[in-house]
N, C-alpha and C positions, 0 to 999 in steps of 0.2 A: 109530777110537778115539783118545781124547786121550792124549797122552804125559804123563809125570810132571810135566814142567815146566808144561804147559798146565793140568793138574789143580791144581797149586799156585797158579798165577795165578788160576784160577777160584775156588778156595777162598778165596784172599786177598781177591778182589773181593767175594765173598759176605759174608766177615767184616766188611769195611768197611761195607757197606750194613746189616749187622746192627747194628753199632755206631751207625750213623746212626738206625736205628729206635728206639734207646733215647731219642731226643728226644721220642718220643710220650708215654710215661708220665712223663718227666722234666719236660717243659715244656708240651706241648699239653693233656694231660689235666687238670692242675691248673687251668689258666686256663678250661677249659670248665666245670669243676665250680664255679668261683667264680661264674660267671653262673648256674648251676643253683642254687647256695646262696642267691642273692639272692631267689629266688622260693619258698623253702621256709619253712614256718611253724614248724618245729621245728629244734633244734640238730642238728649232724652226729651221726649214729649213732642218731637217734630217728626214728620214723615221723612224717612230716609231710605237709601238704597244699600244693598249689600256691597261692600267694597273692601279692598285690601290696602287702600290708600293710607289708612291710619298707621299701618306697619312700616311706612317709610321713615318713621321716627327712629327705627332700628338701624337705618343706614345714614342717619344724619351725622354731621361732622363731630358733634360733641357727645354723641351717645356713649361711645366707648369710654370717654372721660368721665361721664356721669356714673357709669357702672363701676369703673375702676375706683373712683372716689368713694362710692357707697360701700363697696365690698371692703376696701382697705380701711375705711373708717370703722365699719362694724367689726372687722377682725382685730383692729388695734384696740378698740374699746373693750372687746371681749377678753383679749389676752391680758390687758392691764387690770381689768376688774377681777379676773380669775386669780391673778397673782396677789393683789392686795386683799381681796376677800378671803382667799385661802389662808394667808398669813394671819389675818385678823381672827378667823375662826379657830385656827390652831393656837394662837397666842391666848385667846380668851377661854377656850374650853380645855386645852391640854397643858398649858404652861401655868405656872403660879404667878400670873401677872397681877400686880397690885390693882385693886378696885375692879376686878374682873366682872363682878355682877353689874356695876355701874356702866362699864363699857359695853357689856352685853346689851343693855337697854339703849344706850346712846347710839350704837352702831345701827340699830334698826330705824332710828328717827329719820334719817335721810330718805327712807322709802316713802315717807309721807310728804316730802317736799318735791314739787314738780321740778324736773331738770331745767326747764326753760326759765323758771323763776330763779333758780340757782345761777343760770347763765346771766340773767339780768343783773343779779347782785355782783357776780364776778366781773362783769363789764365795767362796773364802777369801782371795784377794788383794784383792778389791774389795767385800767385805761392807760394807754401809753403816756399821756400828758398830764392827766389830773386824777389818777387813781388814788384811792385812799391808802393803798399799800405802796404804790410806786413812788409817791413823793418821799415818804420816810426812807425807802430803799435808795433813792437817788441822793438823799442827804448823807447817807452812810457810804456813798461811793459805789453802791451796787448797781449794775446795769438795770435799766427799766425792763420789765417783762411786758410783752405785748400779748394781751389776751385775745386780740382779734387776729387769730392765726389758726393754722391747722392744729398745732399743739394745744392751743387754748380750747378748741372744740373737743379734742380727744380727752383732755384733762377733765373738763366739766362733765362730759358724758360718762367717763369712767367713775368719777366720784359718786354719781347718783345711780350707777349700776352695781356698785359694790354690795349694797344691802341685799340684792337679789341673790348674789353668790353666797353671802354670809347666811342668809335665812335658809338656804338649801343645805349648806355644809354643816351648820351647827347641829341639827338633830342627827345627821349621819355620824359625826364625830362623837357625839354623846352616846350613841348606841354601841360604840366599840369599847368593850371592857378592858380595863388595865391588865387583866389576866392574859389576854391575847398577846400583848406586848411582852409580858413577863415570860410567857411560854416560848416566844421567839428568842428571847435572850438566853433562856436555859438551854435552848438548842444551838446556841453559839452564834446567832444572827446579830449583826451590828445594827446601828440605828438606820443606816441607809437601806439595808435589806429589809428590815421590819417595815419601814415606810413604803418600800416598793412592793412587798409581797403581802402585807397585811392591811396597812392603812389605805393605800391607793385603790386596791380592788374594792374595798368596802365603801369608799366614798365616790367611786367612779360614776354611778348613776346620778348622784346629786350634782357632781361636777358637770357632766354632759348636759343634763336637763336644764340647769341654770345657765350654762353657757349658751344654749339654744335660745332661751328667752332673751338674754342680753343681746345676742346677735340680731334677732328679729326686731327687737325694739329699736336698736340703733339703725338698722336698715330703714325703718319707717320714720325716724326722727327728722324733722325739718326745722323745729323751733329753735333748738340750740344752734344749728347751722345758720339759721336765719338771723339770730341775735349776734353771733360771734364770727361766723364764717364768711358773710357776704363781703366784708371789707377786704378780706384776703382772697376774694374771687373764688371761694370754695363753693362748688355747686354739686348737688347730689340728686338722685332720682326722686326722692321724696319731695324735695323743695321744688323741683320742676313740675311735679303733679299738682302741688299747691298753686303754682303760677298758672297752670292750664285750667284750673277749676274755680279759682277765686278772684282773679285779677282782671275780670272783664273779657278774658279770652274764651273761656268756657268750652275748650276743646276736649270734651269728655272722651271722644274716640281715641285720641292719642294718649290721654291720661289713662284710659283703660289698658292700652297696650303696655305702657310703663308700669302700671299696677300689676299686670300679669308677669312682667319681668321680675319685680320684687317678690311676688308670690312664688315664682319659680326658684329663686335663690333660697327662699325660706323653706320650700319643700326639699330642695337638695340638702340644706343643712339638717332638716328634720330626718331625712333618710340616713344621713351619716351618723346622727345620734342613735337612731334605731339600730343600725348595724353595730355601733359601738357597744350597745347594751345587749345585743343578741346572744353573746357568748359569755355572759356573766355566770361564773361558776362558784361564787362565794355567797354563803348565807350566814348570818349571825343568829345563833339559836339561843333563846333565853330572853328574860325580861331586860328592860332597860337598866343599865348599870349606873350607880352613883360614881361618877368619875373622880378619882383623885388626881391632882395635877401631876404630870410626869416630871421626874427629876430633870432639872434644866440648869444650865450655868447662869450665874448672875448677869453675865454679859447679854445672854439671850433674853433674860427677863427685862433688862433695860431696853433692849432693842424692841421687844414686844410692847412695852409701855410707851416708847417713843412713837411707834407706829399707831397705836390706839389714840394717843393724844393728837398726833398730826392729822389723822383722818377726821376725828370729831371736830377739830378746829376748822379744817378746810370745808367740811361738809355741812356743819351746823352753825357753829358760833360766829365765824366771820361773815357768811352770807346773811344770816338773820340780823347780826349787829348792824351791817350797813343798810339793810332795808328799814330797820326800826329807826336808826339815826336819820336817814334820809326822809322818812315819813314825817319827822317833826321839825325839819328845816324849811324855812321859806324858800331857800334855794340851796342847791348842793354845794357844800364847802368842806374841804378837807381840814381847814383850820378851825372849824366850828365857830367862826366869827359872825355867822349870819343870824345867830340867835335861835330861839325855839318857838314853835307854834303848833297848835292843833288844827289850824285852818285847813291843812291838807286833807284831813278826813272829811271835813265839810265839803271841800271841793270835789272829793271823790264821790260823795253821796249825790252831788248835783250833776255829776257827769252823766250824759244821756246813756241809759242802759245799765249803769253800775248796780243799782239796787235790784233791777230786774234780773241782772246776771247772777247776783247772789241768791235771789229767790229760786231761779231756775236751776242753778247748780245744786243747791241743797235739796230741792224737790226731786229732781231727776236722779240724784245720787241715792237718796233714800228709796225711791221707787225701784231703781235698778237693783239695789241690795235686796229688797223684799222679794222682787220677782225672781231674781237669781236663786235666792234661798229656797223659794217654793219649787222652782223648776229642778234645781239640783237635788232636792230631797226626793222628788218623785223619780227622776231619771237615775239617780244613784241606786235607789231601791231596785229598779229594773235591772241595772247593770250587775249589781252584787247578788241579789236574791233570785232573779229570774235567769240571768246568765244566758248561755247559748249564743247562737249567731246573732239573734236580734239584740240581745244585751250588748254584745260586742259592737254591733253596728250603731246602736244608740250612743255608746261611749265614744266611738270614733267621730261621729257627726258632732256631738256636743263639744268635744275638745278641739275640733279641726280649726276653729277661728284663731287658735293660738299660733298657727303657722301662717296666718294672713296678716300682713301689716294693716294697722287700723285705718290708715288713709285709703288703702286699696279697698277695704270693705266698705268704707263710706261712699266711694265712687260706685261700687256695686249697688248700694242701696239707692243711689240717685237713679240709676238705670231701672231698678226694679219698681220703685214706687212713685216715679215722677207723674204718672197718670192719675194719682190721687191728690194732686196739688190742692191745698187748702183744707183737705180732710185729714190726710196723714203726712204726706210730703209737704214741706213748707211749714210744719208746725213743730212744737217742741217734742212731740211724741215720736217722731222719727229719730231724734237723738236718744230717746229712751230705748227704742228698738236696737239702735247701734250699741249702746252701752251693755244691754242685756246679752246680745249675741257675742260681743267681743270679750266680755268679762265672765261669761258663764263657765269657761274652762277653769277659772280660779276657784269658784264655788264648787264646781263638780269635783275637783281634786280633794277638797276638804270633806265633802259629803261622802264620796266613795270611801275615803279612809275611815270615816266615822262608822259607816255600815259594815266595813270589813272587820272592825274591832268589836262589833256586836255579835255575840254568839247566837245563832239561829235557835238554839235550845230554848232561849227565853220566849221567843214567839211560839214555839211548839207547846211550851208549858201553858201559855195563855190560852191557846186554842183547846188544849186538853181540859182546861178548867171551865170550858163552856163559853169563853169570850169569842165574839164574832171578829171578822177581819178588821173592821173599823175600830173596834174597841182595843184590839191588840195594837194597832198602829198608833192610836192617840194616847193610850194609857201606858204602854210599855216601850214601844220603839221611839216615839217622838221625844220623850224626855231624855232618853239616853243618847240620842244622836244630836240633840239640840246644840250642845257646845260646839261641835264641829260645824254645824250649819251656820251658827252665829259667827264663828271664826271666818268662814268663807264669805259671809255677808259683809264682814268688816273689811276684808280685802277689796271686795267689789265697791264698797262705799268710797274708800279713799282713792281707788283707781279711777272711778267715775268722776270724782272731784278733780282729778289731775288731767283727765283726758282732753287733749287739744287737737290731735291729728284728725279724728273723725268729726269733732265739734266744728272745726273751722270750715270743713266742707259742707256740713249739713245744717248748721244753725240757721233758723229762719230770720228774715229781716225784722229787726226790733226786738228779737228774743235771744240775745246772746247768753252764754254762760261765762263764768269768771275767766277761764283761760282765754276765751276769745276777746273779752274786754281788755285783759292785760296785754294781749298781742296788739290790739288796736292802739292802746295808750302808748306802748313802746314805740310804735312806728310813727305816732303823731308827736313824739317828743314831750309829752305831758308828764314829766317825771314826778311832780308832786303827787298827783292823783295815782300815778303808777305805783309808787312806793307804798302809799297808804293802802291801796287795794291789795297789793302783795302781802302786806302784814295781816290784813283782815282775812285773806285767803288762807294763809298758813294757819292762823289761829282757828279758823272754822274747821279745817281738816283735823287738827289736833283735838278739838272739842268733840267732833263727831266720832272719831276713833275712840277717844276716852269713854264716851257714853256707851258705845257698843261693847267695849271691853268690860265695863261694869256689868252690863247685862249678861255677858258671857260668863263672868265669874259667878254670878248668882245661879245660872243654870248648872255650872260645874259643881256647885255645892249640893244640888238636889240629889 
């Protein structure tokens, strides 16, 4: 017979695999239904026949243009974000740029600002006729800049993609000791050869993985294109999916086909990244180094400082400034002659669904963060400690939504759960399921790293001291991995607050979230409430992230 300790261990093991089984309805089932839906002649919830008619969208006149625009936009944004993000990371971590610590924090802040909110702000900064910046530029004789253009869309998406690159490259650059560069110089290598043969191979995984995230996120973006690109007649696959699922058409069959096209491009990009990482033959041995700034010319320091100032001004100060100013004006005016008022915030509170949207966003973001923290803790333990083929399979399934555009996954959820209308589908809880499935890869990455840094000897010592499995988990393992778990939950929290692609497809009538409410206000032209809600939105994200950061610091001290 099994003893009590053995029973607890077995029950704990069964519980872990039970949690892993949740990945089937959470991830695998929706993606299967997306393929199924592409062959159905009727919308979800209605009896239909098997058909290939939905695939006629692939032979439509504008399909190639949609694909070309989507891929070109994603490639352009990825290239620009890589260049700017790489230079920022090098300037802040490797050069002696003034106020490097301050810029290190400021460069991360745009990650918390939704790109479509930034697009709204820039639409008022660089509106061709009445932009806050265009009028002063015209007074100086400088040609007006038209933000409603292909270049405007690329610029805004690039600005808010830079933090993804920076956050990946920063730790990679900090892990490279100055001694490696000095060794290269002693062997007669110049700066370019050191960069090519030492720095680039070391940061290549970070470059490729962050580039993949930016590429997929841009492929799935419709909001920035909707705000800035429609006047320039710019259309992309993601925006067409929105039109097919939210504007009374509800042609989910063709939307599923287009979703599979986006997923295919994402998988191709992922495969290219995997091949790029397959032959990595460089490893950095030793603890993390305290990096001394590399010797650099004064001209390069000035260039680095100008880049840092320019980026933070464009990504943070100008957009937030115009939103705050606009939220206190009775009507938008670049001359500030309209006076000031706080009535816009009262109007925002009266807007149908605004307070409900705030409540839903905060509630669902917190629940998504907590759920992802729990799931990632259990799944990461299976991946790292149990290993084997099952561990690898769990890891692959849990991170696979990273390669699926959020809007595509939302359409998949519609096909999967439409039969539960009123119970699950059509309620706020389907939004929670979408957030958890789509954002689980971020918390998994943090949790797996935390478990990999924890020596198994500590668990063995606990068992040798007579502690059972549950006591070892809760008394030894949990406190040590908690900082990583909370860090992952923080990412999930602000990403869930920002999520608009899945939210616009799945939100139930009368139960919007903040991004959906902002999207509605922008299309209705109610700018007073729009600006006030944007300010409240950004303030909420910063407050929630700051709160979790305090919790994380407390756990880190334990």
